[in-house]
N, C-alpha and C positions, 0 to 999 in steps of 0.2 A: 502493499498500500502506500508507504513512504519512497518508493526508488517510483512510482507512479507518479505522486505530487508532485515530487522533484521534478521529472521532465516534465509535467504540465506545465510548471511553472517557468523552466526554462524557454518551452517552448512560446509561452505567453512572453516572457522578455524582449526574445529573440522576435515575436510577431511585432510587442511596441517599437521597439528597435529601428526595425525595416518600415514601420510607419511615420516615426519620427523622420527618418532620414528621406523619402519620398516627402512628405510633408515639407522640409526643408528646402529640398531640391524646387520644389514646386512655385513654393513661395519667392524663394533667392533666384530662380530665372524671369519670376515676374514683376519680383519691386524690389528687386537689388540688396543690395547688405541690410538695409535699414531696417527691414524685417527684424520683428522681438520675438524672439524665443516663449514668450507666454502667446504671441500667434500661432506659433510652428507645434506648441503645444496644441494648444485647441482645434489647429489643423490637423494633426495624429491622431487625436480624440484622447488624449495621454495626460496626465496632470503634470503641473511644472516640475514636481518632484520628481516623477516618471524621468521626465527630458533628461533632468538636470544628474539624475544617475549613471544614464549613460552616455552625455556631452555635458561635462562641467562645464564648457565656454562656448559662444557660438563660432571661434577659431576652430577648434575639435570639432562642431559639425559639421564647418565647412569644406573642413578638410574629406572626411565622410561622401558627404552629397555632394560635392566635385569628384568624387576619385574615378567617377566616368570621363568625365572631360579632362581631366588631363591627359588620361589614355587615349582619348581622341586627340588631345592637341599635341602631343609627341608624333602620332600617327602622321600627323598633317605636316610634320617640320619633317619628319623624316623622309616623308615621301614627296617632298620638294627638294631634300637634297638629295635622293636618289634619281632624281630626273636629271636626263644627259644634258638638255639644255638648263644649264639656272635662269636666264629669263623665264621658261614657261616654268622652272619649278617657283622660282621665287612668288610668281601669279599666283599660280595654284596658292599656294602657302597665303595669299591674302585674302584671296577669296574663300577660302576654307576656313580661314580664321573668323571672318566677318562674318561668313553663314552662321557658324558656332556662337558667336557674340552674340548675334538678331536672337538665337534662341534660348541668353541664360545670361540676362543681365548680373547676375551677379558671378557669376565665373570670372566675368571682363575686371571687376571692381576687387573682386581676389587677387587675381594673375597680375594685375595694376598696384597693388602693395596694401591694400585693405588688410593687410595681418602680414607684415611681413616678416615678424616674428618664427612664422609658421615653419619650419623646416624643412614640411612636403612642400609645399608650396613654393618656397623659396627657391628649394632643388630643384623643382619644375620648371621655376621661370629662368634661372640660371642659365638650365642646359636648352629649353627653348630660345631663349637668346643666343646663345652660343651657337645650334643649329643655324637660326635668322641672319647669323653675321657671318659666316660659313658661306652662305647661301648669298648675301650680298657682295663680298669679297669677289668671289664669281663671277654673278652677273654684272658688275663693275668692269673685271677685267675682259669679258666678250664685248663690253663695249653698250649695252642694254638699260644699264640700270644707270644712274643720274652719279656723276662722280661723287656730289657734294653728299647723296645720302649717308644719313646714321640711322642708328637705332634708336635714337631720341626720334628721326620723325616717327617711327611706327608706334612708338608709345604716344604722340600726338596723334595719328590716325585709331589705336585704339581708345585714348578715351574720346575723342570725336565719336566715334562710331556705339558708343553706351549711347548716343542721346537722338539714339535712328528713330525715327516717328512709326506710328501704327499701332492703331488699336486691338489689329489681329495679328498674328503671328503670321500669315501672308501678308501682308501692307507689310509688317516687319522685312519678312526676306526679301520681297521687291525692293523695298527701300534700301536694303545692305548690299545686293546686288549689285544697284544704279552706286553706292557709295564707294564697293570695292574698284569699278570700273572707272570710275573718276580717278581715285585713289592711285592707280594700277600708272596712267595716264600720267600724273603726277611725277610719279615717280620715273618714267620713263624719260631714258636721257634723248637730249635732242639733238639732233644730228645737221 
């Protein structure tokens, strides 16, 4: 009887944790990192004490909620670097990062150092920026990327992208694609 009760409690705790992570991701994606822990608990159908037992800080919750986005982002930059033509790879990275960020406002905020002290996000940010820097060097050498491009330009682009308008996901995706196209043109070397 005790073993069954213990398994039932563990399963219930795991279900609570999953609901918290899912609610956090959904709210962070829609509203950004300003959403409160109390609102996340409410949306997950748990009490604040349950939420804090699983995730003592919002930062801890953000790392877990954005684990899949970190994986996708890493794949995006790795794919860009693997592209034989550096300009094509660079453009693909811009397009796919914009697409990902249109889907999740909170991920962009976390990536841009809302929580710089979190080792997981800091490590991801350093890796991503390092790969993009290498891709930019290659694209400059090929003569297709502006010679004066810096990683700060990418940060400006990501910051501006956070303000993409649109009430629906489709409107945000459409605006994001347009923004990416304009950004790529701005980064293109002029002959």
